[in-house]
C-alpha positions as CSV (number, residue, x, y, z in Angstrom):
1,M,1.9,-15.6,-2.2
2,Y,4.9,-15.6,-0.1
3,L,5.5,-12.0,1.6
4,G,8.8,-11.6,0.4
5,V,7.9,-12.3,-2.8
6,Q,5.3,-9.8,-2.8
7,F,7.3,-7.0,-1.3
8,S,9.9,-7.9,-4.3
9,E,7.1,-7.0,-7.1
10,F,5.7,-4.0,-5.2
11,A,9.2,-2.6,-5.2
12,Q,9.7,-3.2,-8.9
13,F,6.1,-1.8,-9.1
14,I,7.3,1.2,-8.0
15,E,10.1,1.9,-10.0
16,R,8.0,0.8,-12.9
17,S,5.2,3.2,-12.6
18,Q,7.4,5.9,-12.0
19,K,9.0,5.2,-15.6
20,V,5.3,5.1,-16.8
21,R,4.7,8.5,-15.5
22,T,7.8,9.9,-17.2
23,Q,6.6,8.5,-20.9
24,S,3.6,10.2,-20.7
25,G,1.6,7.7,-22.7
26,V,-2.2,6.7,-22.0
27,F,-1.2,5.0,-18.9
28,A,0.7,7.8,-17.5
29,R,-2.2,9.6,-15.7
30,Y,-3.2,6.3,-13.9
31,M,0.2,6.0,-11.9
32,P,0.6,7.3,-8.5
33,K,2.9,10.1,-7.8
34,S,6.7,9.0,-6.3
35,E,5.1,10.8,-3.0
36,S,2.4,8.6,-2.5
37,F,4.1,5.6,-1.3
38,A,5.1,7.6,1.5
39,K,1.3,8.8,2.4
40,A,-0.3,5.5,1.6
41,L,-1.9,3.3,4.2
42,Y,-0.4,-0.2,4.1
43,T,-2.7,-3.0,5.2
44,F,-1.4,-6.6,6.2
45,D,-3.5,-9.6,7.2
46,M,-1.2,-12.0,9.1
47,G,-0.7,-15.4,10.0
48,Q,-3.5,-17.6,8.3
49,N,-1.6,-19.1,5.4
50,D,1.5,-19.8,7.2
51,L,-0.1,-21.7,10.3
52,A,-2.5,-23.9,7.4
53,Q,0.5,-24.6,5.8
54,G,2.1,-25.8,8.4
55,L,-0.9,-28.2,9.8
56,F,-1.3,-29.5,6.3
57,T,2.3,-30.4,5.7
58,G,2.3,-32.6,8.8
59,M,4.4,-30.3,11.5
60,S,2.7,-30.8,14.9
61,I,1.3,-28.1,16.7
62,D,4.5,-27.7,19.0
63,Q,6.7,-27.4,15.9
64,I,4.6,-24.6,14.1
65,K,4.8,-22.9,17.6
66,Q,8.7,-23.2,17.6
67,S,8.6,-21.5,14.2
68,L,6.5,-18.3,15.0
69,P,9.8,-16.0,16.1
70,D,11.2,-16.6,12.6
71,L,8.1,-16.3,11.0
72,V,7.2,-13.0,12.5
73,N,10.6,-11.7,12.5
74,S,10.9,-12.4,8.7
75,F,7.7,-9.7,8.7
76,T,9.0,-7.2,10.4
77,D,12.4,-7.1,8.0
78,I,10.1,-6.5,5.5
79,L,7.8,-3.7,7.2
80,K,11.4,-2.2,8.0
81,N,12.4,-2.3,4.5
82,M,9.1,-0.9,3.9
83,Y,10.0,2.0,6.2
84,N,13.5,2.9,4.9
85,L,13.6,2.1,1.5
86,M,10.0,3.5,0.8
87,G,9.8,5.8,3.3
88,A,6.4,4.2,4.0
89,R,5.2,5.6,7.6
90,T,1.2,4.1,8.0
91,F,0.9,0.4,8.6
92,W,-2.4,-1.5,9.5
93,I,-1.8,-4.6,10.7
94,H,-4.6,-7.5,11.5
95,N,-3.6,-11.0,13.4
96,T,-5.0,-13.9,12.4
97,G,-8.7,-15.3,12.9
98,P,-10.0,-18.1,14.6
99,L,-8.8,-20.7,12.4
100,G,-10.2,-23.4,14.3
101,C,-13.8,-22.5,13.4
102,Y,-13.1,-22.6,9.7
103,P,-15.1,-25.5,7.9
104,Y,-11.7,-26.7,6.1
105,I,-9.9,-26.7,9.4
106,L,-12.7,-28.8,11.3
107,T,-12.9,-31.2,8.4
108,I,-9.0,-32.0,7.6
109,I,-7.9,-32.0,11.4
110,P,-11.0,-33.6,13.1
111,T,-11.2,-33.0,16.6
112,T,-13.4,-33.8,19.6
113,D,-11.4,-31.2,21.8
114,V,-13.8,-27.9,20.8
115,D,-15.1,-25.1,22.5
116,S,-18.7,-23.8,23.3
117,A,-19.1,-22.5,19.6
118,G,-17.8,-26.0,18.3
119,C,-14.4,-24.7,17.2
120,S,-11.2,-26.2,17.6
121,N,-9.3,-25.2,21.0
122,A,-6.0,-26.6,19.7
123,V,-6.0,-24.6,16.4
124,N,-7.1,-21.5,18.0
125,E,-4.9,-21.8,20.7
126,L,-2.0,-22.0,18.1
127,A,-3.7,-18.7,16.2
128,Q,-3.8,-16.9,19.7
129,T,-0.2,-17.9,20.4
130,F,1.0,-16.6,17.0
131,N,-1.0,-13.5,17.8
132,S,0.7,-13.0,20.7
133,V,4.0,-12.8,19.2
134,L,3.2,-10.7,16.7
135,K,1.7,-8.1,19.2
136,K,5.3,-7.8,20.9
137,A,7.0,-7.4,17.6
138,V,4.4,-4.6,16.9
139,D,5.2,-3.3,20.2
140,Q,9.2,-3.1,19.6
141,L,8.3,-2.1,15.8
142,R,6.8,1.0,17.3
143,V,10.4,1.5,19.1
144,D,12.4,0.7,16.0
145,L,10.8,2.8,13.8
146,P,9.5,6.1,15.4
147,L,8.3,7.9,13.1
148,A,5.8,5.4,11.9
149,A,2.0,4.9,12.7
150,I,1.0,1.2,13.4
151,T,-2.1,0.4,14.4
152,Y,-2.2,-3.6,15.4
153,V,-6.0,-5.1,14.5
154,D,-7.8,-7.6,16.7
155,I,-9.3,-9.7,13.8
156,Y,-9.2,-12.5,16.0
157,S,-12.0,-11.3,18.5
158,A,-14.1,-9.6,16.1
159,Y,-14.7,-12.6,14.3
160,Y,-14.8,-15.2,16.7
161,S,-17.4,-12.5,18.0
162,L,-19.6,-14.2,15.1
163,Y,-19.3,-17.8,16.3
164,M,-19.8,-17.1,19.8
165,E,-23.2,-15.3,19.1
166,P,-24.4,-16.0,15.5
167,Q,-27.9,-15.5,16.1
168,V,-27.2,-12.0,17.5
169,Y,-26.0,-11.3,13.9
170,G,-28.4,-13.5,12.1
171,F,-26.7,-16.5,11.1
172,E,-27.1,-20.2,10.9
173,L,-25.3,-22.6,10.6
174,P,-22.2,-20.7,11.9
175,L,-19.6,-23.7,11.2
176,E,-21.1,-24.8,7.9
177,A,-19.4,-23.3,4.5
178,C,-22.1,-21.8,2.4
179,C,-20.6,-23.0,-1.1
180,G,-19.5,-26.6,-1.0
181,L,-20.9,-30.5,-0.7
182,G,-20.8,-32.7,1.9
183,G,-19.5,-34.0,5.6
184,A,-20.3,-32.3,8.8
185,Y,-19.1,-29.0,7.6
186,N,-20.4,-28.7,4.1
187,F,-16.6,-29.2,2.6
188,G,-16.3,-32.9,3.1
189,A,-17.2,-34.2,-0.8
190,A,-16.3,-31.2,-2.8
191,T,-15.7,-27.7,-2.3
192,C,-17.3,-24.6,-3.9
193,G,-17.2,-25.2,-7.9
194,A,-15.9,-28.8,-7.5
195,S,-17.8,-31.8,-8.6
196,A,-18.3,-35.2,-6.9
197,T,-20.2,-38.2,-7.6
198,V,-23.0,-38.8,-4.6
199,N,-24.9,-41.9,-5.1
200,G,-24.2,-42.6,-8.4
201,S,-24.7,-39.1,-9.6
202,L,-22.3,-36.2,-10.1
203,V,-22.9,-33.0,-8.6
204,T,-21.1,-29.8,-8.1
205,A,-21.0,-28.0,-5.1
206,G,-23.1,-24.7,-5.5
207,P,-23.7,-21.9,-3.0
208,C,-26.3,-22.0,0.2
209,E,-29.9,-20.8,-0.5
210,N,-29.3,-17.4,1.1
211,P,-25.7,-16.3,1.7
212,S,-26.3,-14.0,3.8
213,K,-27.2,-15.7,6.7
214,R,-23.9,-17.6,6.5
215,I,-20.3,-16.9,8.4
216,N,-18.3,-18.9,6.0
217,W,-18.6,-18.5,2.0
218,D,-16.1,-22.0,0.7
219,G,-14.5,-23.0,4.3
220,F,-11.6,-20.8,3.5
221,T,-13.3,-17.4,3.5
222,Y,-16.2,-15.4,5.1
223,T,-19.4,-14.6,3.7
224,E,-19.8,-10.7,2.2
225,A,-22.1,-10.5,5.3
226,A,-19.7,-11.4,7.6
227,N,-17.0,-9.4,6.3
228,Q,-19.6,-5.9,6.4
229,I,-20.3,-6.8,10.4
230,I,-16.7,-7.1,10.9
231,F,-15.9,-3.7,9.0
232,G,-18.5,-1.9,11.1
233,K,-16.8,-3.5,14.2
234,L,-13.1,-2.5,12.9
235,A,-14.6,1.3,12.4
236,T,-15.3,1.9,15.9
237,G,-11.8,2.0,16.6
238,L,-12.7,-1.0,19.3
239,Y,-10.7,-3.7,18.2
240,S,-7.5,-1.7,17.4
241,D,-4.3,-0.8,19.6
242,P,-4.1,2.1,19.7
243,P,-8.2,2.9,19.1
244,N,-8.1,3.7,15.4
245,S,-10.5,3.5,12.9
246,P,-9.1,2.7,9.3
247,K,-10.5,6.4,8.8
248,N,-8.0,7.6,11.7
249,A,-5.1,5.6,10.9
250,C,-2.7,7.8,8.9
251,R,-0.4,10.2,10.6
252,K,0.9,13.0,8.7
253,V,4.2,13.4,8.4
254,S,5.5,17.2,6.9
255,S,7.9,17.1,4.1
256,Q,10.2,19.6,5.8
257,F,12.8,18.8,8.6
258,N,13.0,20.2,11.8
259,H,15.6,20.0,14.1
260,G,17.6,17.1,12.1
261,G,14.2,15.3,11.9
262,L,11.0,14.7,10.4
263,S,8.2,17.1,12.0
264,I,5.1,14.8,12.9
265,L,1.9,16.5,12.6
266,D,-0.9,14.6,14.3
């Protein structure tokens, strides 16, 4: 869903949740207190759908690259609104992953220009360009929003390590979807749960025998096994700037003013 729509719906949720709390009905105790929104950790996973949409609507990679500053600016505008209007102070921002390794990308945009892992060089280079623009924007946000604690997370490097050394993590057929049907990447004839006629028979695309040995689930998303490994990587803080784990990403902000501003407690 478009980030602007998500922001609008979230703003409505804040208002409506407080109305529910004042009504003291059966759902009141399930609604967050108003001060909880300023204390929350807000996470963003950026870029994948935007880049994919450009590729699938016929834009060239150069055209998509030209659109990246506007795309990232729209994101930073929303984050600033959350900071100024909602009091949000803690943000956890993922860059985009190695899209050139995804079965659906490799199937729909075939190429012979691949790296040693078999991933599309052109699409991964596009993802890295997006990440570079995003990183510069995050650096500027730290200047513009001095009370915010912003962690930039290099999801790209974390996931790409699985494709470079799949055997180290116990994975097989790293570029194939676990749940799919046909084609070089188990994605060509039908997507997960869909049906296709193969040799005169109707066949439904189902899961592979052992999903725990696959990186990609359905051509678009990662398997539980891959995500579990990635979380372990992120928990070390080695893929974050600053080097925070999710548990340590929050900065406590005092509710009392100190010398004309909020006092920060690390």
